[in-house]
N, C-alpha and C positions, 0 to 999 in steps of 0.2 A: 504494500500500500504506500503510495507516494504522498509526501507531505504537501499541503496546499500553501502556497505563499500568498500572503495578503499584502497588497501594495497600498501605501498611503501617500498622500501628496506631501511634498516637502514643506516644512514650516507649519503643518497642522498636526497638533498632538492627537493621538488616538484616545478615544474615550475609554475609560476604565472604571473600576469600582471606586477609586479615590479621586477621579478627575472631576473638577468643577467646570461646568460649561462656562466659557468666558462671557458670553452674552448674558447668561443668567446672573452670574456674579456681578457684572456691571449694572444690570438692572436692579439687583438687590442693594448694592452700595449706593447707587444714585437715588433710589427710593428712600433709603435710610437718611441720606444727606438732605433730601428735600423735606422729609418729615422733621428732621432736626431744625432746619431753617424755619419751618412753619411754627414749631413749638417755641423757638427762641423769639420769633416776632410776636406771638401771642403773649408770652411772658413779659416781653418788653412793653407791650401796650397795657397789660392789666396791672402790673406791679409798679408802685412808685409812691411818692409822698401822698398823693391823692389816689387811693385804691379805686379802681373802676370795675364794676360788675361785668363779668364776661357777657352775659345776656344783653345787658344794656349797651355794651360796645357793639355787639353784632347788630342790634336793632338800629342804633344810631347810624352806623355805616350803611346799612341797607336803606334807611330813610334818605340819606344824602345821595346814594347812588340812584335810587328810584324817583327821587323828588322831581328831576327834570321831566319825567314822563307822567307827572300828575298823580303819582302813587305815594300816599303817606303811610309810613310805618310807625304806629304808636308804640309806647312803652320803652322808649330809649332813655338816654341819660338826661339829667337835669341840665339847665343852661350852663352852669359853671363847669360841670363834669364834661359836657360836650365840648366846651372851649378848651379844656385841658387836653382832651383826646385829639381834637382836630388841629389845634394851633400849636401844641407843645409836644405831646407824646408821639403822635403819629409821624410828623416830619422828622423827629429825632430818630425813631426806629428805622424809617425808610432810608435816611441818610447813613445810618450805621450799616445797614445791609449793603448799600452801594459802595461805601468806603472800604468795608471789609472785603467785599468781593473784588474790588479793584486792586487792593494791595496784595491779596492772596494770589490772584491770577497773574499779576505782574511779577511777583516773586517767583512763581513757578516758571514763568517764561524766561526770566533772567537766568535761573538755574539751568534751564535747558540750553539756552543759547551760549552761555559761558561754560557749560559743563562743570559747574561748581555748585555743590549743594549748600554752600554758605552764602551764595549771592542773594541780595535782597533788593527791594524796589528802589532803594535810595543809593544804589551803587554808583551811578554815573553823575552825581552832583545834583540830583533833583532836590534832596533835602536841604543841602547848603544853599542852593539857589532860591528855593522857596523861603527859607529862613531869612536870607538877605532881603528879598523883596518885601516880605511882611515887616521886617524891622525898619527898613527905610520908610515904609508907608506909615507905620505907627509913630515914628519919630518926627517925620517932616511933613506929612501930607496934611493940608488944611481941609481937605475934603474927606468926609467919612463914608460916603456912599454915592453910587451912581444909580439913581432911581431906587428900585427895591434891592439892589445888589450892593453889598458892602465893598469898599475899596480894598480892604486887606485880602480877601480871597482872590480878587483879580490880580493884585500885585504878587501874591504867593504863586499863583498859577503861571504868570509870566516869568517870575524868577526861576521856577522849577524848569520850565522849558528852556530858559536861557542857560542854566547850568548844564543841562543835557546837551544842548547845542554846542557849547564850548568844549565839552568832553569829546563829543564826536568829531568836532573840527580838529582838535589837538591830536586825537588818535589817528585821524585820517592823514594828517601831515606827517606824523611820526612813523606810521607803519601800516596804514590801511585798516581793514576791518578785523584784524586778528584779535582774539579775545584778550591775551595778556596786555597788548598795547592799549586797548580800550580801558581795561581795568586800571592800569597805571595812569592813564589820562584822567579817568574819573576821580582817582585819589588826589591827583594834583589840583584839578579844578575845585574839588570839594574843599581842600585845605585852603586855597586862596580865597574862596567865597566865604568860608567860615571866619577867616582872619578879618575880612572886610566887615562882616557882621559884628564881630567882637569890637572892632574900632568904633562902629556906629553906636553900639551899646554903651561903650565907655564914655562917649560924648553926650549921651542922653540918658543919664541914670534915672531920671524921673519916670521914664517909660519902661523900666526894666520889668516891673511886675506884669504889665500887659504883654510884653514881649515873651517873657518866660511862660506866661499862661497859655499863649498860643503855641509855643514850641513843644510843650509836653503833652499836647493833644487835648482837644475839647470838642464836645458835641452838644454842650448845654444850651448854646444860643442858636441851635439849628432852626431854620425856617424853610418854608416851601420854596422860597426864592433860591436857597442853596441847592435844593434838589433840581430845580429847573436849570440852574447854572451849569451843573456838572453832568447831568444825565446825557445830553447829546455826545459829549466827548467820551464819557465812560462807555456808552453804548457802541460807538464806533470802534474804540480801542479794543474792547472785549470781543467784539465780533471778529476783528482781524486776528486776534490771538487765538481764538477758538479754531479759526480756519487754518492756522499754522501748526496744529497739533501733530498731524501725520508727518509734515516736513521736519519737525523737531525730532521725531522718532528716527527719521532717516539721518539727520545731522548727528545724532548720538554715536553713530558707527564711525565717524571721522569725515573730514572735509573731502578727501579724495574719493572715498566710497560714495559719499552723498552726491558728489559731482557726477560720478559714473551712473548714478541712478536718476539723474535728471534734476537734481536740486542744486541751485546756485548758492553755495554757502554764504558768500558775501552779501548778496541781495537779501537772502532770508534773515541773516543776522541783523542787517540794518532795518528791515521791516519790523521784526519782532522788537528790537530795541526802541524804535520810534513809537510803536503802539503801546508797549509797556510803560514807556516814559510819559506818554500822554495820559494814560490811566492813572499813573502815580501822581502826576502834576494836578490832575483834577481832584483826586482824593485829598492830597495835601492842602489844596486851596481852601477846602471847607472844613477840614478837621484838624489842621496842624500836623505835627510830626508824631505819628503813632507807630511805635516800633514793634518788631517781632511778628506781626501778622503775616507778612510775606515770607518769613523764615519758618515759622512753626507750622502753618496750615499745609503747605505743600508736602512737608515731611509726614504729617498725619495722613494725608491723602495717599501718599505712596505706600504707606504701611497697610492701608485698607484696600487699595485697588491696584497695586503694582506700579511700575515705572513708566508705562506708556503715556505719552502726553495727550493722546486722544481721550484718555480718561482723566489724567491729572488736571488738565486745564479746566474742563467744565465742573469737575467735582470741587476744585479749589474755589470757584465762584460760590457754590452753595455753602461749603463749609466755612469759607472766609466770612460770608455774610452772617452766618449763625454765630461764629466765634466772636465777632465784634459786637453784635447785639447783646450777647451774654456778658461780655466784658463791660459794656456800657451799663447794663443792668446792675452789675456788681458795683461799679463806680457810683451809681446813684443811691444804692440802699445800704452799703456797708457802713457808712458814717452818717446816715440820714439824721437830720435834714441837710447836713453838709454833703458835698460831692468830692470824690477823688478824681483827679485827672485821669482820663481813660488810658493815657500813655503809661501811667504808673501801674495800672492793673495789668496791661499787656506785658510790661516788663517783668512783673512779679511772676507771671506765667511763663514767659518766654525764656528768661535767663535760666531757671532750673531745668527747663526742658532741654536746652542745648547743653547744659552741664551734664545731664544724663546721657545725651547722645555721645558726647566726648568720652564719658566714662565707659559706656558699653562698647564704643569703637576701640578704645584702648584694651579692653578685656579680650576682644576678638583677635588681636594681633599676636 
């Protein structure tokens, strides 16, 4: 009796008793991340200095959504509670979702394009440029707003883009789109812009409290105008990054191999850096400098769903949004009625997380 040979296609694992179907596992992890985001959003809306009844929140939101169609939904929140929900709590939670998603997906994209698990969204001078723009505006601008939009977010947005542009320009002059050159250029530009910011702060000590309050992260003054300001840029940047997931997987095997497979490494690297920097600049403009989100979240996602960027990028959006909503909730309630800066909360979580990563990494060697 002759043995029968079973042929399988290259690159496709055969199903076995212990094999998890990749599509099923992706669906499970994505569903869990989506549920986590929904739970975080609901907790962020309900919990606070003014507790809001879950049923009243649902009825109030339904009334506002159906009101333009002439449908009234009774039984919602009182006037004061409805104002807290619609003017304070809801825009803050929505902005936390957007900022967390932007920082997380930007961090994942930077880690992919630089092939460095410690890369973060502020790598190419975005943080230093945003800090300088905000500091100059707080110290010298006689104008506080342009219509419904504050002048500080606009200045921080412009400063972040300026910092990234300087890093890219310096890196291009020094050696092109190679990752080590861009990293060194980002470090140099960030150091220069940070020195300029320190000089401005030294000359304007009366504004130090406001400057530091912005630098350590804040969502307490969130308004719907902030959401409207950043949503178009975040939407465009995140859409571009999600479309680059498969190309980043190809780039992970090396520039030469990626080129032979039809991917232009230089163009891809530039596109991803520009999109991730745009998302980072938008987030920083309305939230200040919130650290560790772009470092912690992609690592969590990789442990849950593997290293493919077709999974890591979209899951980072969901988990990043949930992570920052929970961090903001902790910042609101842990010292109530006072608030912790949200950057302090993320640092308390992120620093031990990476200390643990370093420790486990050393144990494996």
